[in-house]
C-alpha positions in Angstrom: 95.1 99.8 110.2 92.9 102.8 109.5 89.7 102.4 107.6 89.7 103.3 103.9 88.1 106.7 103.5 88.9 107.4 99.8 90.0 105.6 96.7 91.6 107.2 93.6 90.8 106.1 90.0 93.5 104.8 87.8 93.2 107.8 85.6 93.8 110.1 88.5 96.7 108.0 89.7 98.3 107.9 86.2 98.2 111.7 86.1 99.5 111.9 89.7 102.5 109.6 89.0 103.1 110.9 85.4 102.7 107.4 84.0 100.7 105.8 81.2 97.2 104.6 82.3 97.3 101.5 80.2 100.7 100.5 81.6 99.4 101.0 85.2 96.4 98.9 84.3 98.8 96.1 83.2 100.8 96.4 86.4 97.7 96.4 88.6 96.5 93.0 87.3 98.8 91.3 89.8 97.5 93.5 92.7 94.8 92.4 95.1 92.5 94.2 97.4 94.9 93.7 100.3 97.5 95.5 98.2 95.1 98.5 97.9 93.8 97.8 94.4 90.0 97.7 94.0 87.5 97.6 91.2 84.7 100.2 91.5 81.4 99.4 89.7 78.9 101.9 88.6 81.5 104.2 87.0 81.2 103.6 83.3 80.0 100.5 81.7 82.6 98.0 83.1 83.7 99.9 86.2 87.1 101.3 86.9 90.3 100.3 88.8 90.9 102.3 91.8 93.6 102.5 94.5 93.7 103.3 98.2 96.6 105.4 99.5 98.5 102.2 100.3 97.7 100.9 96.9 99.3 104.0 95.3 102.4 103.3 97.4 102.5 99.7 96.4 102.1 100.7 92.7 105.0 103.1 93.1 107.2 100.3 94.3 106.1 98.1 91.4 107.0 101.0 89.0 110.4 101.4 90.7 111.1 97.7 90.3 110.1 97.8 86.6 112.3 100.8 86.0 115.3 99.2 87.9 114.9 96.1 85.7 114.8 98.1 82.5 111.3 96.9 81.6 109.4 100.1 82.1 108.2 102.0 79.0 109.3 105.6 78.6 107.2 108.1 80.5 104.5 109.9 78.4 105.3 113.4 77.4 103.7 116.0 79.7 101.3 118.6 78.3 102.1 122.3 78.7 
């Protein structure tokens, strides 16, 4: 396994995937560091959730599972 060289904030990942940040936050609660989900301190008062590249892929799989089960919320409207 390659060393982690970058992490991506949950806000960035939400924009990348076109999903609601609050929903992704709810989904990430069940993810662990070995799943590619980390908490970065020093950014804001309480820190921020961030994902490795593998974490983003794991999150995509969780999203697909939620969509397949019909429990995913509608995607947010994109801005022009």
